[in-house]
VEXMARZA-528233 format. One record per residue (C-alpha): residue in one letter; x, y, z. Coordinates in steps of 0.2 Angstrom, whole numbers, padded with zeros to 4 digits, always signed. Layout:
% residues N
aXYZ;...
END
This chain:
% residues 1077
m-0134-0400+0057;n-0117-0393+0051;g-0123-0385+0038;v-0134-0373+0049;l-0119-0372+0060;q-0110-0366+0046;v-0123-0352+0039;l-0125-0346+0057;s-0106-0344+0058;l-0106-0335+0039;l-0120-0323+0045;a-0111-0322+0061;a-0095-0316+0051;l-0105-0304+0040;a-0113-0296+0056;q-0097-0292+0064;a-0089-0285+0051;q-0105-0274+0048;a-0101-0267+0065;v-0085-0261+0061;g-0076-0254+0047;g-0063-0251+0037;p-0046-0261+0040;e-0055-0269+0055;r-0071-0274+0044;l-0059-0283+0029;r-0047-0290+0044;v-0066-0301+0050;l-0070-0305+0033;a-0055-0312+0029;r-0055-0323+0044;d-0073-0330+0044;g-0083-0323+0031;p-0087-0329+0011;q-0075-0327+0000;a-0087-0318-0013;a-0089-0305+0000;l-0072-0302+0004;i-0069-0300-0014;q-0083-0287-0016;e-0076-0278+0001;v-0058-0277-0005;r-0064-0271-0024;d-0075-0257-0015;h-0063-0252-0003;p-0044-0256-0009;d-0037-0244+0002;d-0040-0252+0018;v-0032-0268+0011;r-0016-0265+0018;d-0019-0258+0035;a-0029-0273+0036;l-0016-0285+0031;q-0001-0275+0043;q-0015-0280+0056;l-0013-0298+0053;f+0005-0298+0053;g+0006-0291+0069;l-0006-0305+0074;a+0005-0317+0069;a+0023-0312+0073;a+0015-0309+0092;a+0010-0327+0090;a+0021-0338+0104;v+0022-0353+0094;d+0018-0357+0077;s+0000-0364+0077;d-0004-0348+0086;a+0001-0338+0070;s-0007-0352+0057;l-0027-0342+0061;p-0021-0325+0056;l-0009-0331+0043;a-0024-0340+0034;a-0034-0325+0034;a-0019-0316+0027;d-0018-0328+0013;r-0036-0327+0008;l-0036-0307+0010;a-0020-0307-0003;s-0029-0318-0013;a-0046-0310-0013;y-0036-0294-0018;a-0028-0302-0033;v-0044-0307-0039;a-0053-0289-0036;w-0038-0280-0046;r-0027-0293-0054;d-0014-0289-0044;s-0002-0302-0035;f+0006-0292-0027;l+0001-0296-0009;v+0001-0313-0010;r+0020-0313-0013;q+0021-0302+0003;v+0012-0315+0013;s+0022-0330+0005;r+0036-0320+0009;f+0030-0316+0027;r+0028-0336+0030;r+0045-0340+0024;w+0053-0328+0037;s+0058-0334+0055;p+0049-0326+0069;a+0063-0313+0073;d+0061-0308+0055;r+0042-0308+0057;r+0044-0297+0070;v+0057-0282+0063;k+0044-0282+0049;v+0030-0278+0060;m+0043-0266+0069;a+0046-0257+0053;d+0028-0257+0047;s+0024-0248+0065;l+0039-0237+0066;r+0032-0229+0049;l+0013-0228+0056;a+0022-0220+0071;g+0030-0207+0060;n+0012-0203+0050;e+0005-0199+0067;a+0020-0190+0073;l+0020-0178+0058;g+0002-0171+0065;r+0007-0170+0082;n+0025-0166+0084;g+0032-0160+0067;v+0041-0166+0052;v+0060-0168+0062;a+0051-0180+0074;a+0042-0190+0059;v+0058-0191+0050;r+0067-0198+0064;l+0054-0213+0067;w+0053-0215+0046;r+0073-0215+0043;e+0070-0229+0058;s+0059-0240+0048;v+0070-0240+0031;r+0084-0245+0043;r+0076-0260+0052;a+0069-0266+0035;t+0083-0264+0026;g+0091-0275+0038;i+0077-0289+0031;g+0080-0286+0015;d+0060-0278+0018;t+0060-0270-0001;s+0042-0266+0002;a+0042-0257+0018;m+0057-0248+0014;a+0050-0240-0003;a+0037-0234+0007;a+0046-0227+0021;l+0057-0218+0010;g+0040-0212+0002;n+0037-0206+0019;i+0051-0197+0021;g+0050-0187+0004;r+0034-0182+0011;g+0043-0175+0028;f+0056-0162+0016;y+0041-0158+0005;e+0032-0150+0018;q+0048-0140+0023;s+0049-0137+0004;e+0065-0146+0004;l+0061-0152-0015;d+0079-0158-0020;s+0077-0169-0005;a+0060-0174-0008;e+0062-0180-0026;a+0078-0188-0020;n+0069-0199-0007;w+0053-0201-0019;t+0063-0205-0033;r+0073-0219-0026;s+0056-0225-0016;a+0049-0227-0035;d+0064-0238-0039;l+0062-0249-0025;a+0042-0251-0029;q+0044-0252-0048;g+0058-0267-0045;i+0048-0277-0036;v+0030-0273-0046;d+0023-0264-0033;f+0010-0252-0040;r+0001-0244-0023;t+0018-0236-0017;s+0026-0235-0035;g+0009-0224-0040;n+0011-0216-0024;a+0030-0211-0029;v+0027-0204-0046;g+0012-0193-0040;n+0025-0185-0028;l+0036-0182-0041;a+0023-0171-0052;s+0020-0164-0039;v+0037-0156-0035;k+0039-0153-0054;m+0022-0144-0052;d+0030-0134-0037;r+0045-0130-0048;g+0036-0123-0061;d+0036-0137-0076;l+0020-0140-0080;r+0020-0151-0095;q+0032-0162-0083;a+0020-0163-0070;e+0006-0166-0081;s+0017-0181-0090;l+0019-0188-0074;y+0001-0187-0063;v-0005-0197-0081;q+0009-0211-0079;a+0004-0210-0060;g-0013-0213-0064;a-0009-0228-0077;i+0000-0235-0060;r-0013-0232-0047;g-0027-0240-0058;r-0018-0257-0057;s-0019-0256-0038;g-0037-0250-0035;d-0028-0234-0029;t-0044-0222-0031;r-0040-0209-0018;g-0023-0205-0027;l-0031-0206-0043;a-0043-0194-0037;a-0030-0183-0030;d-0018-0182-0046;e-0035-0178-0058;n-0035-0162-0045;n-0018-0158-0047;r-0019-0160-0065;g-0034-0152-0064;l-0023-0137-0057;i-0011-0138-0071;a-0023-0136-0084;q-0032-0121-0076;t-0014-0113-0072;l-0011-0116-0091;g-0027-0107-0096;d-0034-0123-0101;f-0049-0122-0093;a-0061-0135-0100;v-0048-0148-0095;a-0046-0142-0080;r-0064-0144-0077;n-0066-0161-0083;a-0052-0166-0070;f-0058-0156-0057;e-0076-0167-0059;t-0068-0182-0062;a-0058-0182-0044;l-0075-0177-0037;a-0085-0190-0045;a-0071-0202-0038;n-0073-0197-0019;r-0093-0193-0019;r-0093-0214-0025;t-0081-0219-0008;g-0090-0206+0002;r-0071-0195+0006;r-0081-0180+0011;e-0064-0170+0013;p-0055-0172-0003;e-0073-0170-0012;a-0074-0152-0003;v-0058-0151-0012;n-0062-0153-0028;l-0076-0142-0025;i-0067-0126-0019;n-0055-0130-0034;l-0071-0132-0048;g-0077-0115-0037;n-0062-0105-0041;l-0060-0112-0059;g-0078-0104-0060;a-0072-0088-0054;i-0056-0084-0062;s-0067-0089-0077;g-0081-0075-0074;d-0095-0091-0069;y-0099-0081-0054;d-0115-0091-0051;a-0108-0108-0053;a-0093-0104-0043;a-0104-0099-0028;i-0114-0114-0029;r-0098-0126-0026;y-0093-0115-0014;h-0108-0119-0003;e-0109-0139-0007;a-0089-0137+0000;l-0095-0129+0014;t-0110-0144+0017;a-0094-0157+0013;y-0083-0149+0026;r-0096-0146+0038;a-0102-0166+0036;a-0081-0171+0040;s-0082-0158+0054;n-0069-0151+0047;r-0070-0132+0055;v-0053-0126+0046;g-0060-0132+0029;v-0077-0123+0031;a-0066-0105+0036;e-0058-0111+0020;t-0073-0108+0010;w-0079-0094+0020;h-0064-0087+0013;d-0065-0092-0004;i-0084-0084-0004;g-0078-0067+0002;l-0066-0067-0012;l-0081-0072-0023;r-0093-0057-0016;l-0078-0045-0017;t-0077-0047-0033;r-0093-0046-0037;g-0094-0028-0026;d-0105-0038-0015;y-0093-0027+0001;a-0107-0030+0015;g-0108-0049+0010;a-0089-0050+0007;t-0087-0043+0025;a-0097-0056+0032;a-0089-0069+0024;l-0072-0064+0028;l-0076-0062+0047;t-0083-0077+0048;a-0067-0086+0042;l-0057-0075+0053;r-0066-0081+0068;i-0064-0100+0064;y-0045-0096+0060;e-0042-0087+0078;v-0047-0102+0087;t-0040-0116+0075;g-0027-0108+0067;p-0016-0106+0057;a-0008-0089+0057;t-0003-0086+0039;d-0021-0089+0037;i-0027-0077+0049;a-0016-0065+0039;a-0022-0068+0022;v-0039-0067+0028;r-0033-0049+0035;r-0026-0045+0019;d-0042-0048+0009;l-0052-0038+0022;a-0039-0022+0020;n-0043-0026+0002;v-0063-0024+0005;r-0063-0010+0016;a-0051+0001+0004;a-0063-0002-0009;t-0078+0004+0003;g-0068+0019+0006;d-0063+0016+0024;l-0044+0017+0021;q-0038+0019+0040;g-0050+0002+0042;a-0040-0006+0027;l-0023+0000+0033;r-0025-0008+0049;e-0032-0022+0044;l-0015-0026+0033;q-0003-0020+0047;r-0010-0035+0058;a-0007-0045+0044;e+0009-0041+0041;t+0014-0042+0061;t+0006-0059+0060;v+0018-0063+0045;r+0032-0057+0056;r+0029-0066+0070;t+0027-0082+0062;g+0042-0081+0051;d+0037-0096+0042;a+0025-0088+0028;d+0024-0094+0011;v+0032-0082-0002;g+0015-0080-0011;l+0006-0074+0005;r+0022-0061+0007;a+0017-0057-0011;r-0001-0054-0007;l+0004-0043+0005;a+0014-0031-0003;l+0003-0029-0017;t-0011-0022-0007;r+0004-0011+0001;g+0007-0004-0014;d-0015-0005-0019;l-0016+0005-0004;a+0000+0019-0005;v-0006+0023-0025;l-0024+0027-0014;l-0017+0037-0003;n-0005+0045-0016;a+0011+0038-0010;p+0019+0032-0026;a+0035+0030-0023;d+0028+0018-0008;a+0016+0010-0021;d+0033+0007-0032;r+0042-0001-0019;a+0027-0012-0012;y+0023-0018-0031;a+0042-0023-0037;l+0042-0032-0019;a+0027-0040-0025;q+0032-0046-0042;l+0051-0051-0037;l+0040-0064-0024;y+0028-0069-0037;r+0041-0074-0048;r+0048-0086-0035;a+0032-0090-0031;n+0030-0097-0049;d+0013-0086-0051;g+0012-0078-0066;a-0005-0072-0063;g+0002-0064-0046;e+0016-0058-0056;a+0005-0050-0070;e-0004-0040-0054;a+0010-0031-0047;v+0014-0027-0065;q-0001-0020-0066;g+0001-0010-0052;r+0017-0002-0060;g+0010+0004-0074;y-0004+0012-0066;l+0010+0021-0056;f+0018+0024-0076;l+0000+0034-0079;l+0002+0043-0065;r+0016+0050-0070;e+0012+0054-0086;e+0021+0043-0095;y+0007+0036-0106;a+0020+0026-0118;r+0028+0017-0104;a+0012+0015-0096;r+0004+0007-0110;d+0018-0004-0114;v+0021-0010-0095;l+0002-0014-0095;e+0001-0023-0113;q+0015-0034-0104;a+0003-0036-0088;l-0011-0041-0100;r+0000-0055-0107;g+0004-0062-0090;q-0015-0062-0087;g-0018-0076-0098;s-0024-0088-0085;s-0031-0076-0073;d-0049-0071-0074;p-0059-0060-0084;r-0060-0047-0072;s-0043-0043-0069;r-0039-0044-0087;a-0052-0032-0091;l-0047-0019-0078;t-0030-0020-0083;r-0037-0015-0102;l-0049-0002-0094;l-0031+0006-0090;v-0026+0002-0103;g-0038+0013-0112;y-0034+0027-0100;a-0015+0027-0108;l-0024+0028-0126;r-0034+0042-0119;a-0020+0052-0113;s-0010+0050-0128;d-0024+0056-0139;d-0027+0039-0146;t-0046+0040-0145;a-0052+0028-0156;g-0038+0014-0147;s-0044+0019-0130;r-0062+0019-0135;r-0060+0000-0141;a-0049-0004-0127;v-0062+0003-0115;t-0077-0004-0124;m-0071-0023-0123;a-0068-0020-0103;l-0084-0014-0100;d-0093-0029-0112;t-0081-0041-0099;l-0087-0030-0084;r-0105-0031-0090;a-0105-0049-0091;v-0096-0055-0075;g-0108-0042-0065;d-0095-0031-0058;a-0104-0014-0055;a-0091-0004-0050;g-0078-0009-0063;e-0093-0006-0076;a-0097+0011-0070;a-0078+0016-0068;a-0077+0010-0089;l-0093+0022-0091;g-0085+0035-0084;t-0068+0034-0097;l-0081+0032-0110;a-0088+0047-0105;d-0072+0056-0102;l-0068+0052-0119;a-0085+0060-0125;a-0082+0077-0115;r-0063+0079-0124;a-0072+0074-0140;g-0085+0090-0135;t-0101+0079-0136;g-0106+0085-0118;l-0123+0078-0119;t-0116+0059-0124;a-0103+0062-0109;e-0119+0067-0097;s-0129+0053-0102;l-0113+0040-0098;y-0109+0050-0082;r-0126+0046-0076;r-0126+0028-0083;g-0112+0025-0073;l-0118+0032-0057;d-0133+0024-0059;r-0126+0008-0063;l-0114+0008-0046;g-0131+0013-0038;s-0128+0013-0018;a-0114+0004-0018;p-0100+0012-0006;a-0086+0014-0019;p-0081+0032-0018;s-0066+0030-0027;v-0076+0025-0042;s-0093+0037-0038;w-0083+0055-0035;p-0075+0056-0052;l-0093+0052-0060;h-0100+0065-0049;a-0085+0078-0053;g-0085+0073-0073;l-0105+0075-0074;g-0103+0091-0063;e-0089+0097-0075;a-0098+0094-0090;l-0114+0103-0082;r-0105+0118-0080;s-0097+0119-0098;r-0115+0121-0105;g-0121+0133-0090;a-0132+0121-0081;l-0126+0129-0064;p-0139+0122-0049;d-0135+0105-0055;a-0116+0108-0060;v-0114+0115-0042;t-0123+0098-0033;e-0114+0085-0044;l-0099+0092-0038;q-0105+0095-0018;a-0109+0074-0021;a-0091+0073-0027;a-0085+0083-0012;a-0093+0073-0002;d-0088+0056-0007;v-0069+0063-0008;e-0074+0069+0012;r-0082+0052+0017;v-0065+0044+0013;a-0051+0056+0021;v-0066+0060+0036;r-0060+0042+0042;l-0040+0046+0042;p-0038+0053+0059;l-0021+0056+0054;e-0019+0070+0047;q-0003+0070+0035;r-0011+0055+0029;r-0028+0064+0025;a-0019+0080+0015;s-0010+0066+0005;y-0027+0058+0000;l-0034+0074-0004;a-0019+0079-0014;d-0026+0075-0032;k-0043+0080-0029;w-0040+0097-0029;d-0050+0101-0044;v-0066+0095-0038;y-0066+0109-0027;a-0060+0123-0038;e-0073+0119-0051;l-0086+0121-0036;a-0078+0137-0035;l-0079+0143-0055;a-0097+0136-0053;e-0102+0145-0037;r-0094+0161-0044;a-0102+0160-0060;r-0119+0160-0051;g-0113+0175-0041;r-0110+0165-0026;v-0095+0172-0019;e-0096+0167-0003;a-0101+0149-0008;a-0086+0148-0019;f-0072+0156-0007;a-0079+0142+0006;a-0076+0130-0010;s-0057+0138-0008;e-0056+0136+0005;r-0059+0119+0008;m-0046+0113-0003;r-0031+0123+0002;a-0019+0120+0018;r-0030+0107+0026;q-0016+0098+0036;m-0010+0115+0043;l-0027+0119+0048;d-0034+0101+0055;l-0015+0101+0066;l-0019+0119+0072;a-0036+0111+0080;r-0029+0096+0087;g-0013+0106+0095;r+0002+0100+0101;i+0006+0081+0099;v+0024+0075+0099;w+0030+0068+0086;t+0043+0055+0091;a+0042+0038+0098;g+0044+0038+0118;g+0048+0027+0132;e+0061+0012+0126;d+0048+0002+0113;s+0053-0005+0099;l+0047+0009+0087;r+0060+0021+0099;s+0073+0008+0093;r+0068+0008+0076;e+0068+0028+0076;q+0086+0028+0086;d+0093+0016+0071;l+0085+0025+0057;r+0094+0043+0063;l+0110+0035+0065;r+0108+0028+0047;i+0103+0046+0041;s+0116+0055+0048;d+0130+0042+0041;l+0123+0045+0026;t+0122+0062+0025;r+0138+0065+0032;r+0145+0053+0017;l+0136+0065+0004;e+0142+0083+0009;d+0156+0091+0002;p+0165+0106+0010;p+0154+0122+0010;t+0158+0131-0008;d+0169+0150-0004;e+0154+0157-0017;g+0144+0166+0000;l+0129+0157-0002;r+0119+0151+0015;e+0118+0135+0009;p+0131+0118+0008;s+0139+0110-0005;v+0132+0091-0008;g+0141+0078-0017;a+0135+0068-0032;a+0135+0049-0026;a+0121+0043-0032;a+0122+0026-0023;v+0122+0037-0006;r+0109+0048-0011;e+0096+0033-0016;a+0101+0026+0000;l+0098+0041+0010;a+0083+0043+0001;r+0077+0027+0004;a+0080+0028+0024;q+0071+0045+0024;t+0057+0036+0020;a+0058+0023+0030;y+0059+0040+0044;a+0043+0046+0037;e+0033+0031+0038;l+0041+0028+0055;l+0034+0044+0062;a+0016+0041+0054;a+0016+0023+0063;v+0022+0033+0081;q+0009+0045+0078;e-0005+0030+0074;t+0001+0025+0092;k-0004+0043+0102;p-0022+0042+0109;e-0024+0059+0102;h-0024+0051+0085;a-0039+0040+0093;h-0053+0052+0085;l-0053+0064+0071;v-0050+0082+0073;e-0055+0093+0059;g-0052+0113+0059;k-0066+0125+0056;g-0064+0132+0039;a-0066+0153+0038;t-0079+0162+0032;l-0083+0177+0023;r-0092+0185+0036;e-0077+0180+0050;v-0061+0185+0038;t-0068+0204+0035;h-0072+0205+0054;r-0053+0202+0057;l-0047+0213+0043;a-0042+0231+0046;s-0050+0244+0037;n-0032+0248+0027;e-0029+0228+0025;a-0034+0217+0010;l-0035+0197+0008;l-0030+0193-0009;e-0034+0173-0009;y-0028+0165-0026;l-0035+0149-0034;v-0025+0144-0049;t-0037+0130-0060;d-0032+0124-0077;s-0045+0136-0087;t-0041+0150-0074;t-0036+0159-0061;l-0047+0168-0048;v-0044+0179-0033;f-0054+0183-0018;v-0052+0199-0013;v-0058+0204+0005;t-0058+0218+0015;s-0066+0225+0031;d-0082+0230+0019;t-0082+0222+0003;a-0079+0203-0004;v-0077+0200-0021;a-0069+0185-0033;l-0060+0189-0050;d-0057+0180-0064;l-0040+0184-0070;g-0039+0176-0087;i-0023+0166-0085;g-0024+0146-0083;r-0012+0136-0071;h+0000+0130-0087;a+0003+0148-0094;l+0007+0155-0075;a+0017+0141-0070;s+0029+0144-0083;l+0029+0164-0081;v+0034+0161-0064;d+0047+0151-0067;f+0056+0159-0079;t+0053+0173-0068;r+0062+0165-0050;g+0075+0158-0064;a+0079+0179-0068;l+0078+0182-0050;t+0089+0168-0041;r+0105+0177-0045;p+0108+0196-0046;a+0107+0206-0067;r+0125+0206-0073;g+0126+0224-0081;a+0114+0236-0091;a+0102+0226-0105;a+0094+0239-0119;d+0075+0233-0111;g+0082+0233-0093;p+0086+0220-0082;s+0080+0201-0085;w+0066+0201-0072;r+0058+0218-0075;a+0048+0211-0091;p+0040+0194-0079;l+0037+0205-0065;e+0027+0217-0075;r+0018+0203-0084;l+0016+0196-0067;h+0007+0213-0060;r-0002+0214-0073;y-0011+0196-0073;l-0011+0196-0054;i-0013+0215-0045;e-0017+0227-0060;p-0036+0220-0060;i-0039+0220-0043;e-0034+0240-0040;a-0040+0244-0057;a-0056+0237-0050;g-0054+0252-0034;l-0053+0237-0023;l-0036+0242-0014;r-0040+0261-0013;g-0034+0267+0004;k-0026+0250+0010;r-0007+0250+0016;a-0006+0230+0020;l-0009+0215+0009;v-0011+0197+0016;i-0010+0184+0003;a-0013+0167+0001;p-0005+0160-0014;h-0010+0143-0022;a+0000+0132-0032;e+0016+0139-0043;l+0011+0157-0032;h+0020+0150-0018;y+0036+0154-0028;l+0031+0171-0034;p+0042+0184-0023;f+0025+0197-0022;a+0033+0209-0014;a+0044+0210-0031;l+0030+0214-0042;r+0027+0230-0052;r+0020+0238-0064;a+0026+0242-0082;g+0038+0257-0083;a+0059+0259-0080;s+0055+0269-0064;a+0038+0260-0058;p+0037+0257-0041;f+0039+0238-0033;l+0023+0231-0025;v+0032+0231-0009;e+0036+0249-0010;r+0018+0251-0011;y+0012+0240+0002;v+0017+0229+0017;v+0015+0212+0009;t+0014+0197+0019;s+0009+0179+0015;v-0003+0166+0023;p-0007+0146+0019;s-0025+0151+0020;a-0039+0163+0026;s-0044+0151+0040;v-0024+0146+0043;w-0024+0166+0045;l-0038+0167+0056;r-0031+0153+0068;l-0015+0160+0071;r-0022+0177+0075;e-0030+0169+0089;r-0014+0165+0097;g-0008+0176+0112;d+0008+0186+0114;p+0024+0179+0120;a+0023+0181+0140;p+0031+0198+0148;g+0050+0195+0148;a+0051+0183+0135;g+0067+0185+0127;v+0078+0186+0110;l+0085+0169+0104;a+0100+0172+0089;l+0109+0154+0083;a+0123+0157+0070;p+0132+0139+0071;r+0144+0140+0055;v+0153+0159+0059;d+0170+0151+0052;v+0162+0148+0034;l+0147+0161+0034;p+0158+0177+0042;g+0141+0188+0040;t+0132+0179+0051;r+0141+0183+0066;i+0139+0201+0061;e+0119+0197+0058;v+0119+0191+0077;g+0129+0204+0084;s+0118+0217+0077;i+0104+0208+0087;a+0112+0208+0104;r+0113+0226+0103;l+0098+0232+0098;y+0091+0218+0112;g+0104+0220+0125;s+0101+0208+0141;r+0085+0200+0134;t+0095+0193+0119;r+0104+0176+0122;v+0118+0172+0106;l+0123+0156+0105;l+0139+0154+0090;g+0148+0141+0084;a+0147+0125+0094;r+0136+0131+0105;a+0123+0133+0094;t+0115+0116+0096;k+0098+0106+0096;r+0100+0102+0114;a+0102+0119+0118;l+0088+0127+0105;r+0076+0113+0114;a+0082+0117+0132;t+0077+0136+0131;a+0065+0139+0115;s+0048+0138+0125;a+0053+0155+0134;q+0059+0164+0118;r+0047+0180+0110;i+0060+0179+0095;i+0071+0166+0087;h+0082+0169+0074;f+0094+0155+0064;a+0109+0163+0053;t+0115+0147+0045;y+0115+0136+0032;g+0098+0130+0025;v+0093+0116+0013;l+0078+0111+0005;n+0073+0093+0001;k+0059+0093-0012;h+0059+0074-0013;n+0055+0072+0007;p+0051+0089+0013;l+0051+0082+0030;f+0070+0081+0029;s+0073+0100+0023;f+0082+0108+0036;v+0092+0123+0045;e+0108+0116+0051;l+0117+0117+0070;a+0131+0114+0077;p+0133+0095+0080;q+0138+0086+0096;p+0138+0069+0102;g+0124+0061+0097;e+0117+0073+0086;d+0118+0077+0070;g+0116+0097+0072;r+0102+0097+0057;l+0088+0104+0064;e+0074+0095+0051;v+0057+0097+0047;h+0050+0083+0058;e+0059+0088+0073;v+0054+0107+0071;f+0036+0100+0073;d+0041+0093+0089;l+0047+0109+0097;d+0035+0119+0110;l+0036+0138+0105;h+0027+0152+0112;a+0037+0164+0099;r+0030+0179+0089;l+0043+0177+0077;v+0055+0164+0071;v+0065+0171+0057;l+0076+0157+0046;s+0090+0168+0039;a+0095+0155+0026;c+0094+0149+0007;q+0078+0142+0003;t+0069+0140+0020;a+0052+0147+0015;l+0050+0134+0002;g+0043+0115+0005;a+0033+0103-0007;g+0020+0090-0005;s+0014+0073-0005;l+0011+0071-0022;a+0020+0083-0032;d+0034+0099-0027;v+0021+0108-0030;p+0003+0102-0021;a-0010+0107-0029;g-0021+0108-0012;d-0009+0120-0004;d-0005+0107+0009;w+0015+0112+0010;v+0027+0102+0020;g+0041+0113+0025;l+0051+0124+0038;v+0038+0138+0038;e+0024+0127+0040;g+0033+0119+0055;f+0039+0133+0064;l+0021+0139+0065;y+0014+0122+0070;a+0025+0124+0085;g+0020+0140+0091;s+0026+0153+0082;a+0013+0168+0076;n+0025+0172+0059;v+0038+0165+0051;m+0053+0177+0041;a+0061+0165+0029;t+0070+0163+0010;l+0062+0159-0006;w+0080+0156-0014;p+0099+0156-0009;v+0104+0173-0001;e+0120+0180+0000;d+0130+0180+0017;r+0134+0198+0019;a+0119+0205+0010;t+0108+0196+0020;a+0119+0203+0036;g+0113+0222+0031;l+0093+0218+0028;i+0091+0208+0044;e+0101+0221+0056;r+0088+0235+0045;f+0072+0222+0048;y+0077+0221+0068;t+0080+0241+0068;e+0063+0242+0065;l+0055+0229+0074;a+0065+0234+0086;a+0056+0253+0087;g+0041+0243+0089;r+0035+0241+0070;p+0025+0225+0068;e+0035+0212+0059;g+0025+0214+0040;e+0030+0232+0042;a+0047+0231+0048;l+0051+0218+0033;a+0045+0231+0021;i+0055+0245+0025;a+0071+0237+0027;q+0066+0229+0011;r+0063+0248+0004;l+0079+0254+0011;n+0089+0239+0003;l+0080+0246-0014;r+0089+0265-0011;n+0106+0256-0009;s+0112+0253-0029;s+0123+0239-0022;t+0109+0228-0015;a+0095+0237-0027;d+0091+0221-0038;p+0078+0210-0032;f+0090+0196-0029;y+0096+0204-0013;w+0081+0208-0003;a+0064+0200-0013;g+0068+0183-0009;f+0064+0187+0012;t+0044+0184+0015;l+0036+0184+0030;s+0020+0173+0035;g+0008+0171+0048;g-0005+0180+0054;r+0000+0194+0068;
END
């Protein structure tokens, strides 16, 4: 009977054990179960043994009398013995024996020390590291009091974990080292293995990968003796990460799979998912994208089984990145948005920022640059708000900022971003990431045409990408191919590009493969094998298919179009070039901010130039003219179409505060640069040469320009795109008078076209001079003109020959065709370097030949389309006055004479502001009611940041006195004329180069035209003070007599020519009139 009861008791114990899990199951078996079953359970679940033993110690310590403690202690004995049999480790047997010898009070201290440690573990997730460390230190204190080395070692290990969570590696290492020493002293394999494994993680974070790997191996050997399969799997996983970093993918894969098998055997779903993600990442890095996709989806299943939403989000994030790499942009967007939706509920904020950064990359790849900027700005804002983003995330954000700046043709911004990314990646010990930043800087050298340096930097990036995925290395090698091609190393370029092409084809990157085919096509075109080039361009387009990758497709269409045009296949060439232009504009149309759109278009002008050449070759002058207009002055035209928007920040918001801070910074730096004016009599100040201050000023000005763009984007007016309508030939001919002709020049690498439009004719002429030769000739001419000729050379002044040559190229073919017969006025739309040319000074050959201004009235316009828009402006209101400002009469005495003559001519309608009265505040208060506004002062051209070119007014408290271009855009004018009687006020610059190929100039003239003036008179070079006063007086005399602005300027210049002291073109040819009236 007793035997039957014993069997029933065992069955009951087994049933009870099966009803519970974890430590509780072991505790039940240790109390009532068979020893064999207990040993098997301990062998299968060694991680639960210590928790079960601590529960039994707690029951024994809580017993009121020794007899009540006997049962839990007997169960503890059985559990420790089972562990000794299962793992051949008697440490727990010694622990139970010691617990038995302690007094009841010491037993309670032991249990309290263990409880405090476990409470610290819970507090870590709930209350943070500080609260957890406080509990762990109390655990150490209590354990020390009773000499419980095991509890001390365990709690010190936890303290190390807390410091590690806060990235305090030195403190973490110190605590884990002490924990390891204590545990090894009492032969506690479990705690010792944990400490050594954690020390390995510290070494890995410091970049000491070989030492970390050695410690992981050591920890693995220790863990194996205690049955710590969880820790063993974690160490194997970390060993895999080290091997992956070192580029040993086979070892990494073996380690990850070992860890995966261990976690699957014990049913640990979350660690299993981590191993699967690492295997997926390894597949992505090694180019085995199919295997990566399988592993990621297995990880999704594991995380879902564990109800781990954050893990699910992380996996979707990885899937999105994989799809991005494969060019599946729609799939990448869907996956990343799925991850984002989860993270927005669960956090953390840094993961939200990371996903938004990758969404920015997807949107950039598909041509949605505005969407990319928006996602990146949100990511950066999130990081700023949290304040605790890891350095790796900050590096990735900086890298994406650089990539976007490249796409938007902002190389200075890109360089700063890449430099920051490189620095942050280095701090994060991320060699592959640092190589990506170096690759970006190498690409910038390519853009600057510093090909030898570009090749060196890109090869440095290749060396740093040893552990990167093959796609990244292939893209870098493709850039090396570009550099070699530009250096005329055709064979080397072909080898590099072919290697890249093979890799990109193998990994299935359609966009990368298409780009490589395009580069091979460029090489074939340069080698004169046009049909081969055509075939390669078509293969690239076919490979790209319908993928939305405009940054790849437009160069392919453009290259194919140029190849077709070169062999006379003009209809097909036009089709391809129109497709290229459509791809370009598909991206541009998503950028509502005009200056950003113009910046993006700045390096794509040759598409429109080639289209214009192809259309002219077909005899389609109107279509060729339309192509020319599509490329030029788009920013100015779009700004005029949108209408006036205040550029500066309003209210007391953070943008306004940042704007004020930057203005103060710029004012301070500028004051430190300025020297007293020279006595040369030129209307430009002298600027000191302090390199450090100048560099700081440039940075501050760039930051201010970026802030202005940010302010503009907050305006509701920029919530949608506004595009100005381009002019047609029919519209232009209808607006021209019978004695007027519009000359619109289009400068290309191969030749220069001029569109000659009159009231009844439209012709396109090929002038037979390419950009390089024309730019050299213009540059030489300006050098000869920007100072008066001294003495009489045998062959005449130095400016005579270049002006005659330019007349022969630019004017004589038009006159020879009879197109200017009966014309008195020329409206000239220059292009490229021709903006620097004083057309009025061109002259026929011969010592007594007249200048162009002696035969025609010459006016400049940004484009025909802008000219039409400006002509639509009405006249100022009746009674509008004349405002003349001369703030520096003390050092420019001619300016007092100048404004005095204006006052005499216009009488009571004139308001003259001299010296300290000529302030920006006074200008703003009166400018909108003026018909004419005249500035007689210094002018400064800032080619590096043209928004900061300025005319100088008088400073006053709170204002620096410099009326800069960006401030001009904020003026509300209704003037017929603004005169900038200062140095180089007619000049500007572009977003990408001093001479913007797309004619989107930024300068004082453009600013005043936008602000509301119908005409702007300005100067092309530094002008002499007293001679300028005389010319201005003659100009206003004619203007006051009722002559139009252009005619008044022409008469004043002709009168200068008749005076031997001012006949040299230096004194008069620098003045130009721009506008539409």
